[in-house]
N, C-alpha and C positions, 0 to 999 in steps of 0.2 A: 320769216327767215330772209337773210340777205342772199342775193345772187352769189353763187360760189365764185364766179369770175371776179367779183369785187373783193374776194377774200384772198387773192393771190399772195400779198405780202405775208399774211398769217400762215397760209399754206406752206410757203417757202420756209418760214421760221419754224413751224412745227416739223417740217421735213428735216430740218437740221438738228432737231432735238433728239434726245435719247428715248423719250417716252413714246409709246405707240399712239397713233392718232385714231380717233373715232369719228367717222363721218356719218351724220344723221341727216336724212333728207326725205321730204314727202314725194320726191320724184321717183316714180316706179322705174326700176332698172330695165334697160332694153339691151338686146344683143349688140347695139351700136356703141355701147360703152367701151372704153379702153379695156383690153384683157386684164390689165393689172387691177382694175376695179371689179370686173365680173368675177374674177377669181378670189376676191376678198369680200364677197357678199355674205353677210351673216344673218339675213332674215328680215322679216317685217314685223313690227310690233306697234299696235295701235295706230296703224296707218303711216308709220315712219319706217323707212328702210335704213338698215345699218350696214356700214362697211368698216372693215379694219384694214385699210391699205398699208402697204409697206412704206417706209420712208422714201424710197425711190419713186414709188407711184405718186405719193403726195407731192414730192418736189417737182415731178414732171408737169404738174398742173392738170392732170387728167380729170380731176374732180371738177374743174371749171366748166366742163361740158354739161353738168347738171344745172337745172334752172335755179334751184335754191337749196339751202341746207346750212348746217352748222358743222364746223370742224373743231374738235376739242381734244386736248391731250387726255388719254386714258391713263389709269394708274397701273403700271407694269405689274403683272402677276396677280391682279385682282379680277374678280368676275364682274361683268357688266350686266345689270338687271333692269328690265323695264318694269315700272310700277304704274298701274293704271286702274281705272274704275272697273269693278267686277260685273256691273250690270244691275245694280240695285237702284230703283227709281228714286230720283231726287238726291242721291248720295254723292254726285260728282260735281256739285256746284262750286266747290272751293278752288282757289288758285293752286296750281301745282306747287308753287313755292311755299305756300302754307302747308300743304301736305308734307313736303320735305321737312319743313320746320318741325312738324309733329314727329316724323321718323327720327330726325336727328336728336330731338329732345328725349325721346324714348330710349335711344341708344345710349345717350349720356347717362340717363337714370339707371338703366339696367347694367351698364358696363361693369361697375365695381362689383356688383353681386355675381355677375357671370364669371368674372375673373377669379372669384373665390371658390367656384364650384370645381369638383374633381374633373369635370369634362373639359375645362379650359377651352370653352367654345371660341372665345375671342382671343386673338393673339395680342399680348401686351406690347410686343415689339413691332407692331405694324407701322410705326413711324407717324401715326396720325392721332390727334386728340379725339377723333370720332371714328367709329368703325364703318361709317358710310360717308360718301362724298357725292355731291350733286354734279353730274356731268351735263345734263340738258333738261330743261323744263319746257313744256308746251301747254298753253291754256286753250280755252274755247269750250266747245260742248263736252269734251272728254279730257279734262286736265290729266296729264300724265308726265312722267319723268323717267330719265335714265340715271341710275346711280351706280357707283363703283363700290364693291363690297369685298373685303378680304375673304378669301376662300374659307378661312376658319370660322367666319361669321355666318356663312350661308345656312347652317342648320337651324338657326333661330331667327332668321330674317323675318319670317312671317309674324313673329311675336312683337315686332316693332311697328307693324303696319296698322293703320286704321282698318277696322273690320271690313269695310266695303271697298278696299283696294287689294289687288292681288299682284304678286310678282311673277314675271316670266323671265327666266334666264336667257340672255343673249347667247346664241350658240358660240362656244369657244373655238369652233373650227368652221370653215366655209360651208354653206348649204346651197341647195338648188336655187337658181336665180329666180327670184320673184314668185315663190310658191309655184314652181313650174312642174305640175304633175303631168307626166307624158300623156299625150292625147289617146294613146291606145288603151290606157286604163279607163278613161272616161267612156270611150266607145264600148268597151267590154261591159261596163256596168249599165250603160244605156240599153245595150242589147238584152241583158238579163231582165231589166225592167220591162222592155217591150214584150218579152216572152212570158212574163208572169201570168199565171192563172191559179185559181184556187185548187189546191191539191189536198185531198182528204188525208193522205199519209203524212203531210206536213202538219195539218191541223191536229191529228191524233198525237203527234209528238209534242207540239208546243202547248197544247191544252193540258198536258200533264204537269206543267209548272205549278208548284205548290206554294201558295202564299203563306201558309203556316210554317213551312220549312224556311222560307225567307225570314219570317218573323224570328224564328229561333236563332238563325245565323246573325241577324242584325243585333239582337240583344246580347249574344255572346261577344261580338266585337265591341260593343259599347260598354260592357261591364254590367249591364242591367241584369243579365244572367251571370251566374257565379264563375266568370272567367278570370277574375282578378285584374282585368285591364282597366286602368284609369285613363290612359291616354294612348293614342296611336300616332302621336307626333313622330316624324321620321327618325328622331334622335333619341327615342325612348325605348326602354325594355319592353313596354307594351306592344310596340310595333313589331319587335322581333318575335314576341310570343304569337302575335297574330300571323306573321309570315309563316312560322312553323306550322301553325294550325291549318292555314290555307293550303300549304303545300301537301300536307298529309291527307286532307279532305279530297283534293283534286286527284292526287295519285291513286286514291281508292276508286276513282271512276275510270281508270285505265289510261290516264295520261302519264307521260314522262315529264317530271317537273325538275326544275333547277333554280337555284338562287343566282341572280345576276347582280353583282356588286359594282358600283360605279364611282362613288366618292367616299372618302374616309368618313366614318362616323354615321353615315346614313344606313338605315335598315335596307336590305336588298329588295330588288324586284323579285317576284315569284312568277316564273314563266313555265307554263304547262302545255305540252304539245301532244296531240293524239297521233298515233302512227299513220304514216302515209308514204307512198313512194314518190309522191309529187314534190316538185321544188317550189310550187306556188303556195303562198301563204294567205290565210284568212285569219285576222286577229280580232278578238273581242276582249275588251279590257275595262277595268275600273282602277281607281287608286285606293289603296287600303290605308294610307296615312290620313291624318286628320289635323284640324286646326281649331283651337279653342278661342276663348275671349282674349281681348287685348292684354298681353302680358301674362296670361294664365298658363299653367302647365297642364291643366285638365282639358282633355280634348276627346270626348267620346265619339263624335262624328257619326251619328246615326244616319243623317241624310247625306252629309258630305264627308266621306263617300261610302259609309257603311251600306247605303242602299245600292249603289252601283256594284260594290264588291259582292254583296249577297246575291244580287241579280246574276252575276257571272257564275257564282257557285251553284245557283239554281239550274243554269244551263248545263253545267258539268253533271249534275245529278240526272238531268234529262237524257244526256248522252249515255250515262250508265244504265238507266232504267230501260231504255229502248235498244241497248246494245248497238249503238250507232257506230259505223265506220265511215270515214270521209274519203272522197277522192283527192282533195287538196289537203295540205297541212293546216290544221286548225290549231291555233294557239290561244289559250285563255291566259291573259296577262294581268297581273296584279301589281301596280306600280307603287313605289314610294317616292318621296321627294316632290310630289306634285305641288304641295302647298308652299314649298320654298322656291319654286320656279320651273316646274315640269322637268326636273333633272333626271329622274329615273327613266321616264319615257324617252327623253332626249338621248341619253347615252345608249339605250337599246336600239332606238331607231337609227342612230349614227352607226352602230355596229352592223346593223342589217344593210345599210347603204354601202358600207365599206366592203361587205361580203357579196355585193351585187345581188342581194336577195330580191325575189319577186314577191311583192305584197299586192294582192289584187283588191283587198279591202281591209280597212281597220275601222272599228267602231268603238268609241269610248263612251262608257256609261258613267255619268257624274251627276249626282243629285237627282234621284228619281221619285222620292217619296212624298214630298210636301204638296198638299193640295189646299188651296184657299177654300175654307168652308163655303159650300154652295156652288163652287165651280165644278165643271165636269172633269172626268179623268182626262189627262192631257199627255201629249208627247211634244216636246220642243226640239226643234232642229236648229243648227247654228244659223244666225242671220248673216254671218260674214265668213269665218274661217272654216272652210270645208271644201271638198270637191263636190260641186252641185249634183253631179250624177249619182254620187253616193247618197246624198240626202234624198233625192227623188226616189231612189230605190227603196230606202227605208220607209218613206211616206207611203209608197204604193203597197209595200208588204203589210204595213199597219192596216190599211184599208181592207186587206183580205183576211188577216188573222186576228186583228184586235180592233174591230170597228167601233168598240166602245170608247176609243181614244180620240180626242179632238187634237188634230195635228196642226202645229203652227211653227212660227219662228221665234227664237229666243234671243234676247240681248245679252245673255250670260257670257262672260269671258273669264277665264280661258281654261282649257283643259288639255289632257295629254294627246288628243288627236292632232293638236297643233304641231307637236314634235314630228309626227309622221308626214304631215303636209310639207313641213320645212325641208324634208329630205326627198320630196318628190313622190311620196306614196299616197294613194287614194284613201281618204279618211273623212269621217264625220263623227258627230257626237249625238247622243240622245240625252235629253234633259226633262225635267219634271213639268214644265209648263211653257206656253208661249208668252212672249212679252218679257217683262222684267223679272229678276229674282224676287220672290215674295216671302220666302221662309224667314220668319222673324228670329230664328235661332241660327241664321247663317253666320259662320265663323264665330260661334258662341259656345261656351262650355255647357250650355243647356241644350245642346243638340242631341237629344235623346229620342228614343222611339215612342216612349209612353207620353204622348202629348197630342193636343188637338191638331188635326191637319196632317198627321203622319199616317200615310195610307199604304198598307202592304199590298192591297189589291192593285193599286196603280203600278207599283214595282213589278208585280206579276204580269200585268198586261204589257208593260214595256219589254219585259223579258221574253214574252211570246214573240214580239216583233223582232228583237235582235236575234233570237234563236232561229226563227224562220228565215231571216236574212242570211245567216251563216249557212243554213241548210241549202238554200237556193244557190248561193255563190260557190260554196265548197263542193256541193254534190255529196249525197249520202246514201247509205244502205242500212237497213235494219235486219237483224237476225231473227 
């Protein structure tokens, strides 16, 4: 990237244009930046920081204080999406421009068919021959790109991507500067970790997690049991059937559940909260939407993320079985829109931030079931995007209540915990293994539960860990 001070003529030209400007830089933002930039920060994506400054800010030359970067005109009214490698070994060796060529070709191939569907997912009046346009590409160890997408195209963006690439929507409104989780959250979780000890009452509760019940729930979500669900893609009827079923199941455990709608056409988030007088929140979540093979409408999603969703349902059943009440507000969240860019979690995290909510911990469960034959049961924690103190807490809880799990760091990217980190909330993720993503059915229409390597006992073990963590952080009582 060129030094931004060398781009002043372009900066001034863009500042005079009607199109909004997108500033992409590897330079981590600092409080010394001009206020017009700090107030226009939209998050970090694959090591690149994104700003959407006003025309006046651009024209002032404030961006010239950054060491390097790119300033490009964005397409007014469209969503900006980062597309990068998911964390599958050996799958990110291609140039970013080649990846975009594949996306653009797929969009061109699918566009006529999609325009003929009753859903009218793509807008024929977008003014572009292609539903996606390239804003910025970066190569190296992790080739990635930023693209501009008409909002009407977001629901099917994932069907245009190579299977080992994932989209993350750039926040449409400013977020916390540089993943700035307030220090008091980190101190609180560090103190919880420091005070940890084995408690028989916690072990009694979490050891009641039932792998057979998880099996039944996963199979219902995938359609392997007679649910009638073929796909849980966020824009399908199957996703809405799943949302209704999840809501009813968790309501039966004593939670108050609601649908949270965020973008037209997407199935809603399902948010279930247990009664408490506290204003502090603890959130455990999974995403119930799924993604199938390239261009396919079939998306059973047994591992991604039927495993995480069913793990959260198992925790709900444990709460009911032991008649647990919490000191803090515990929310079990089931997100949609994850596969199209983390949209469901983003908009809820945004609403919490706007309400000045206090979230003391959020844990996202995404892909818990696959185990390479011969490998031990595992628990992967994020190698990059998390509050470290949140990950340390989960690892220490695992040692106490699920010592059968080998704990390590995973290269998997990205999931809904990133939305919470973006808004300054303490968060982490649990995943099925350390290292790279290994599931051969990742983003594949063959992601079913009835196959080699799909391990319900591993899901149950990880559920013991997240359940125990929630109990420790939220405080609980049994009747």
